[in-house]
C-alpha positions in Angstrom: 77.0 -59.0 -45.4 76.6 -57.1 -48.6 74.3 -54.1 -49.1 73.9 -53.3 -52.8 77.5 -54.1 -53.8 79.4 -57.3 -54.2 82.9 -57.4 -52.6 85.6 -59.8 -53.6 86.2 -62.4 -50.9 89.8 -61.2 -50.3 88.4 -57.7 -49.5 85.1 -58.7 -47.7 86.6 -61.0 -45.1 89.2 -58.5 -43.7 86.7 -55.6 -43.7 83.9 -57.7 -42.1 86.1 -58.8 -39.2 88.2 -55.7 -38.8 88.3 -54.2 -35.3 87.4 -50.8 -36.7 84.5 -49.5 -38.7 84.6 -49.9 -42.5 82.2 -48.5 -45.1 82.0 -48.7 -48.8 80.9 -45.3 -50.0 80.0 -43.9 -53.4 81.2 -40.6 -54.8 77.9 -39.0 -53.7 78.4 -40.1 -50.1 75.8 -42.9 -50.3 76.8 -45.9 -48.1 76.6 -49.2 -50.0 78.2 -51.6 -47.5 79.2 -51.5 -43.8 80.6 -53.9 -41.2 79.1 -54.5 -37.7 81.7 -52.3 -35.9 80.2 -49.4 -37.9 76.7 -50.2 -36.8 77.9 -50.2 -33.2 79.7 -46.9 -33.7 76.6 -45.3 -35.3 74.4 -46.8 -32.6 72.3 -48.6 -35.2 70.9 -52.1 -34.6 72.8 -53.7 -37.6 74.7 -52.8 -40.7 71.6 -53.3 -42.9 70.1 -50.1 -41.3 73.0 -48.1 -42.8 72.4 -49.2 -46.4 71.7 -46.4 -48.9 72.1 -43.8 -46.2 74.1 -40.6 -46.8 77.3 -40.5 -44.8 77.4 -36.7 -44.5 74.2 -36.6 -42.4 76.0 -38.2 -39.5 78.1 -35.1 -39.0 77.5 -31.5 -38.1 77.1 -29.0 -41.0 80.7 -27.8 -40.8 82.2 -31.4 -40.7 79.8 -32.5 -43.4 81.0 -29.8 -45.7 84.6 -30.7 -45.0 83.8 -34.3 -45.9 82.1 -33.3 -49.2 85.2 -31.3 -50.2 87.3 -34.2 -49.2 85.3 -36.5 -51.4 85.4 -34.1 -54.4 89.2 -33.8 -54.2 89.6 -37.5 -53.7 87.5 -38.7 -56.6 88.7 -35.9 -58.9 92.2 -37.5 -58.9 93.0 -40.4 -61.2 92.6 -43.8 -59.4 96.3 -44.4 -59.3 96.9 -41.1 -57.5 94.2 -41.3 -54.9 96.2 -41.3 -51.6 94.5 -42.0 -48.3 93.3 -38.9 -46.4 92.6 -38.8 -42.6 90.9 -36.3 -40.4 89.3 -36.2 -37.0 85.5 -35.6 -36.7 82.7 -35.8 -34.2 80.1 -38.4 -35.1 76.4 -37.7 -34.3 75.3 -41.3 -33.3 71.7 -42.4 -33.4 71.5 -42.7 -29.6 72.6 -39.0 -29.1 76.2 -39.8 -28.2 79.0 -37.9 -30.0 82.0 -40.1 -30.3 85.2 -38.7 -31.7 86.4 -40.6 -34.7 89.4 -40.7 -37.0 88.0 -41.0 -40.5 90.2 -42.2 -43.3 89.2 -42.1 -47.0 91.1 -44.7 -49.0 90.9 -46.2 -52.5 89.5 -49.7 -52.9 89.7 -52.3 -55.7 87.9 -55.6 -56.4 84.4 -54.3 -56.5 82.4 -56.6 -58.9 79.0 -54.9 -59.3 79.8 -53.8 -62.9 77.7 -50.6 -62.6 80.7 -48.3 -63.2 80.1 -46.2 -60.0 83.1 -44.7 -58.3 83.5 -46.0 -54.7 86.0 -45.8 -51.9 86.4 -47.3 -48.5 86.0 -45.2 -45.3 87.6 -46.4 -42.1 86.3 -45.2 -38.8 88.2 -45.5 -35.6 86.7 -44.4 -32.2 89.3 -42.1 -30.7 87.1 -40.7 -27.9 89.4 -41.9 -25.1 92.4 -40.5 -26.9 90.8 -37.1 -27.5 89.6 -36.9 -23.9 93.1 -37.7 -22.7 94.6 -35.1 -25.0 92.1 -32.5 -23.8 92.9 -33.3 -20.2 96.6 -33.1 -20.8 96.1 -29.8 -22.7 94.1 -28.4 -19.9 96.7 -29.5 -17.3 99.5 -28.2 -19.6 97.9 -24.8 -20.0 96.8 -24.3 -16.4 99.7 -25.7 -14.4 101.3 -22.9 -12.4 104.8 -24.2 -13.4 106.5 -23.4 -16.6 106.3 -26.2 -19.2 108.1 -26.2 -22.6 108.3 -29.0 -25.2 111.4 -29.0 -27.3 112.2 -31.0 -30.4 115.6 -32.7 -31.2 116.9 -29.5 -32.9 116.2 -27.4 -29.8 113.1 -25.6 -31.2 110.1 -24.9 -29.0 107.2 -27.0 -30.1 104.8 -26.1 -27.2 104.9 -23.8 -24.2 102.3 -23.0 -21.6 101.2 -19.6 -20.3 103.1 -19.9 -17.0 106.4 -20.4 -18.9 105.6 -17.5 -21.3 104.8 -15.3 -18.3 108.1 -16.2 -16.5 110.1 -15.2 -19.5 108.0 -12.2 -20.6 106.8 -13.5 -24.0 103.3 -14.2 -25.5 102.9 -18.0 -26.0 102.6 -17.6 -29.7 105.9 -15.8 -30.0 107.7 -18.8 -28.5 106.4 -21.5 -30.8 109.0 -22.5 -33.4 111.7 -20.4 -31.9 115.0 -21.8 -30.8 115.2 -22.5 -27.0 118.3 -20.3 -27.0 116.2 -17.2 -26.6 115.4 -18.3 -23.0 119.1 -18.8 -22.2 121.8 -16.3 -21.3 124.3 -16.1 -24.1 127.1 -17.7 -22.1 125.1 -21.0 -21.9 124.1 -21.3 -25.6 127.2 -23.0 -27.1 127.3 -25.7 -24.5 123.5 -26.1 -24.5 123.4 -27.5 -28.1 125.6 -30.3 -26.9 123.4 -30.9 -23.9 120.3 -31.2 -26.2 122.0 -33.7 -28.4 123.2 -35.8 -25.4 119.8 -35.8 -23.8 118.1 -36.7 -27.1 120.4 -39.7 -27.4 119.7 -40.9 -23.9 116.5 -39.3 -22.6 115.6 -39.9 -18.9 113.6 -38.0 -16.3 116.0 -36.0 -14.2 116.9 -32.5 -12.8 119.1 -30.4 -15.0 122.5 -29.7 -13.3 121.2 -30.2 -9.8 124.4 -29.0 -8.1 124.7 -25.9 -10.2 123.0 -22.5 -10.3 121.0 -22.1 -13.5 119.5 -18.8 -14.7 117.0 -18.0 -17.4 116.9 -14.9 -19.6 113.8 -12.7 -19.5 112.7 -10.8 -22.6 113.8 -7.6 -20.8 117.4 -8.9 -20.7 117.5 -9.6 -16.9 118.5 -13.0 -15.6 116.6 -14.9 -12.9 117.3 -18.2 -11.1 115.5 -21.3 -12.3 115.2 -25.0 -11.5 114.6 -27.3 -14.5 113.3 -30.9 -14.6 113.6 -32.8 -17.8 111.5 -35.7 -19.0 110.9 -37.6 -22.3 107.8 -36.4 -24.1 106.2 -39.3 -26.0 105.3 -38.3 -29.6 105.2 -40.6 -32.6 107.4 -39.5 -35.5 109.9 -37.2 -33.7 112.0 -37.0 -30.6 110.7 -34.5 -28.1 111.5 -33.7 -24.5 109.6 -31.6 -21.9 111.2 -29.2 -19.5 109.5 -28.2 -16.2 110.8 -24.7 -15.3 110.4 -23.2 -11.9 111.2 -19.6 -11.2 113.0 -19.8 -7.8 113.7 -16.1 -7.4 111.7 -15.7 -4.2 113.1 -18.9 -2.7 116.7 -17.7 -3.4 115.9 -14.3 -2.0 114.5 -16.0 1.2 117.5 -18.3 1.5 119.8 -15.3 1.1 117.9 -13.2 3.6 117.9 -16.1 6.0 121.6 -16.7 5.6 122.3 -13.1 6.1 120.1 -12.9 9.1 121.8 -15.9 10.7 125.2 -14.6 9.9 124.4 -11.2 11.3 122.9 -12.8 14.4 126.0 -14.9 14.9 128.3 -12.0 14.3 126.2 -9.9 16.8 126.3 -12.5 19.5 130.0 -13.0 19.3 130.7 -9.3 19.2 128.3 -8.7 22.0 130.0 -11.5 24.0 133.4 -9.9 23.6 132.3 -6.2 23.9 130.0 -6.8 26.9 132.0 -9.3 28.8 135.0 -7.0 29.1 133.2 -4.0 30.7 131.2 -6.4 32.9 134.4 -8.0 34.1 135.8 -4.5 34.7 132.7 -3.5 36.7 132.9 -6.7 38.7 136.6 -6.1 39.5 135.9 -2.4 40.4 133.2 -3.4 42.8 135.4 -6.0 44.4 138.2 -3.5 44.8 135.9 -0.9 46.4 134.6 -3.5 48.8 138.1 -4.6 49.7 139.3 -1.0 50.2 136.3 -0.2 52.5 136.9 -3.5 54.4 140.6 -2.7 54.8 139.9 0.8 56.0 136.8 0.2 58.3 136.8 -3.6 58.6 134.2 -5.9 56.9 132.0 -6.1 60.0 132.0 -2.3 60.3 130.3 -1.9 56.9 126.6 -1.2 57.2 124.3 -4.1 56.4 122.6 -2.1 53.6 126.0 -1.5 51.9 127.0 -5.2 52.1 123.5 -6.0 50.6 124.0 -3.6 47.8 127.4 -5.0 47.0 125.9 -8.5 46.9 123.1 -7.3 44.6 125.6 -5.7 42.2 127.5 -9.0 42.1 124.4 -11.0 41.4 123.3 -8.7 38.6 126.7 -8.9 37.0 126.5 -12.7 37.1 123.0 -12.6 35.6 124.3 -10.4 32.7 127.1 -12.8 32.0 124.6 -15.7 32.0 122.4 -13.8 29.6 125.4 -13.4 27.3 126.0 -17.1 27.5 122.4 -17.8 26.7 122.4 -15.5 23.8 125.4 -17.4 22.3 123.6 -20.7 22.8 120.5 -19.3 21.1 122.6 -18.3 18.1 124.2 -21.7 17.8 120.8 -23.4 18.1 119.9 -22.3 14.6 122.5 -24.6 13.1 121.4 -28.2 12.2 123.4 -31.0 13.8 124.6 -33.3 10.9 125.3 -36.2 13.3 122.3 -38.6 12.9 121.9 -41.6 15.3 119.4 -44.5 15.7 117.4 -43.6 18.8 115.1 -45.6 21.0 112.4 -43.1 22.0 111.8 -44.6 25.4 115.6 -44.5 26.2 115.6 -40.9 25.0 112.8 -39.8 27.3 114.5 -41.6 30.3 117.8 -39.9 29.4 116.1 -36.5 29.4 114.4 -37.1 32.7 117.6 -38.2 34.3 119.1 -34.8 33.5 116.3 -32.9 35.3 115.9 -32.4 39.0 112.3 -33.5 39.6 111.0 -32.8 43.2 110.0 -35.8 45.3 106.4 -34.6 45.3 106.0 -34.9 41.6 104.6 -38.0 39.9 105.9 -38.6 36.3 104.0 -40.8 33.8 105.7 -42.0 30.7 103.6 -43.3 27.7 105.8 -43.9 24.7 104.4 -45.8 21.7 107.3 -47.7 20.2 105.3 -49.4 17.5 107.2 -47.4 14.9 110.5 -48.7 16.3 113.6 -46.6 16.5 114.0 -43.2 14.7 117.0 -41.7 12.9 117.7 -38.2 14.3 120.4 -36.1 15.8 120.5 -37.2 19.5 121.7 -34.0 21.2 119.2 -31.5 20.0 116.2 -33.8 20.5 117.4 -34.8 24.0 118.1 -31.2 25.0 114.6 -30.1 23.8 112.8 -32.7 25.9 115.0 -31.9 28.9 114.2 -28.2 28.6 110.4 -28.9 28.3 110.4 -31.3 31.3 112.4 -28.7 33.4 110.0 -26.0 32.3 107.0 -28.1 33.5 108.6 -28.4 36.9 109.8 -24.7 37.1 106.5 -23.1 36.1 104.2 -25.7 37.7 103.4 -23.4 40.6 103.1 -26.1 43.3 105.3 -28.4 45.4 103.5 -31.5 44.3 102.2 -32.3 40.9 101.9 -34.6 37.9 103.8 -34.6 34.7 103.0 -36.8 31.7 105.5 -37.5 28.9 104.2 -39.2 25.8 105.3 -40.1 22.2 103.2 -41.2 19.3 103.7 -41.6 15.5 101.7 -39.4 13.1 102.6 -39.3 9.4 106.3 -38.5 9.0 106.6 -37.1 12.5 107.3 -38.5 15.9 105.2 -36.3 18.3 106.6 -35.9 21.8 104.3 -34.2 24.3 104.9 -32.9 27.9 101.8 -32.1 30.0 101.5 -31.0 33.6 98.7 -30.3 36.0 100.1 -26.9 37.1 98.9 -23.3 36.7 99.1 -23.5 32.9 99.8 -20.7 30.5 97.7 -17.4 30.6 95.4 -17.1 27.6 97.0 -15.3 24.7 100.6 -16.1 25.8 100.9 -19.5 24.0 103.2 -17.9 21.3 104.7 -15.1 23.4 106.4 -17.6 25.8 108.7 -18.6 22.9 110.0 -15.1 22.4 113.6 -14.4 23.4 113.9 -13.1 27.0 110.2 -13.5 27.7 109.7 -15.2 31.1 106.6 -17.4 31.4 106.4 -16.9 35.2 107.8 -13.6 36.5 108.4 -15.1 40.0 110.7 -17.9 38.8 114.5 -17.9 38.1 115.8 -17.6 34.6 116.1 -15.0 31.9 113.5 -16.2 29.4 115.8 -17.9 26.9 114.9 -21.6 27.5 111.8 -21.9 25.3 113.1 -19.6 22.6 116.3 -21.7 22.5 114.2 -24.9 22.3 112.0 -23.7 19.5 114.9 -22.4 17.4 116.8 -25.7 17.8 113.7 -27.8 16.9 112.9 -25.6 13.9 116.5 -25.8 12.6 116.0 -29.6 12.4 112.8 -29.5 10.4 110.4 -29.8 13.4 108.1 -27.6 15.3 107.0 -27.0 18.9 103.6 -25.7 20.0 102.0 -24.9 23.4 98.5 -24.9 24.8 97.4 -23.1 27.9 95.5 -26.1 29.2 96.2 -29.6 28.2 94.8 -33.0 29.2 96.1 -32.7 32.7 94.7 -29.2 33.2 98.0 -27.4 33.0 100.4 -26.4 30.3 100.8 -28.8 27.3 103.8 -28.8 24.9 104.1 -30.8 21.7 107.2 -31.4 19.7 106.8 -32.6 16.1 110.1 -34.2 15.2 110.6 -35.4 11.6 111.2 -39.1 11.2 111.7 -38.4 7.5 113.6 -35.3 6.5 112.2 -33.3 3.5 114.5 -32.4 0.7 114.7 -28.8 1.9 115.9 -29.9 5.3 118.6 -32.1 3.7 119.9 -29.3 1.6 120.1 -26.7 4.2 
């Protein structure tokens, strides 16, 4: 369709059927021809309604003024020197919508109206989706709590977010255009240029030097540990890559503190074992010698009953102290993860744990194991030991000569959840966490030194799981749940 100007067939056909908007516009901005895509873009019923309209009125005042200046510069140049010019604008459509458009002003030949008017072709492409995507990316880029930096093929910073600038102690604007070297300790800089070139030649999403310790350089001159993930950053015209930088100072401090604590605990327990066993053995020998001397002098039967009872009490307490030392050593060792992983049938595991516990004849044991998830891969010894301790605990602290114990297992997310419930006296309110403390006895009237549950929790935690207790479970007594990971997280694997 023509509106006041005749186009040559070789021009009209492509513009009419183009998948983007096309307008023929005079130097003054008056529209003399439009295709149907333009009518849709302007929310007009047909191209005829755009005829003799002024292009500038479809834009806000600021954009309209920019367009006028664009037209003046374009038409002031000789025809042979009129190069296409593109800019993004927001169009004020007739239906109130405001689509984002890429507007290109380009020269056109083949107009046959003979009136001598200067005209050009305006191409309009709806880029609303692209702009929306760019805005969303920019918002995510700027607000992500991880450091992000985009680097070009020459190692210069093209873009950085506030989190990265904060990590390294710079304003964002001070980083743009600078060489990435300013974020690296000097000893890394020579090798880093080669790494940039190698990555640009074969970009791929990966972690940088996953088995090495990497540090960044703060603007103050101090170094801090970082983790860096690399990925290709799509951008037409140039090779870019994006680095995701995480400051892992607190994680490293926590790991170091944990390692030091574990080492100190292990050292303490072994020293305590050696330093305490020797005097205990000495005391035990001394008591034995005194008893033998008294028996030789007066005869065993001549010793008063109270004296013999006190000798027996001393012997028992020495044995208990030795047992506490053994338990303390076991507790220290429980913090080390067993690397031996086996395929385990949960039902067989429960039966194995039950077989290792002396369950009184008056107790009824119910087993409800959901094996729908099949076998699980886990270290057998710590899981079996944990279940055995909880079953023995249910018997020991039940409070009665007859009772009921229920052992169950179900799958939930990445965990296998084992539960041990009983119908005994339960756990006093407020003691659900206290019973897991070292040397805390759940029931003062029972045997033991209060290490069993602390040992169990430490062992389960060391393998990426957790154990919790409730004072009253489904059977009315104590209820324990063990969340054992079927799938180990990366942190657990790396420990």
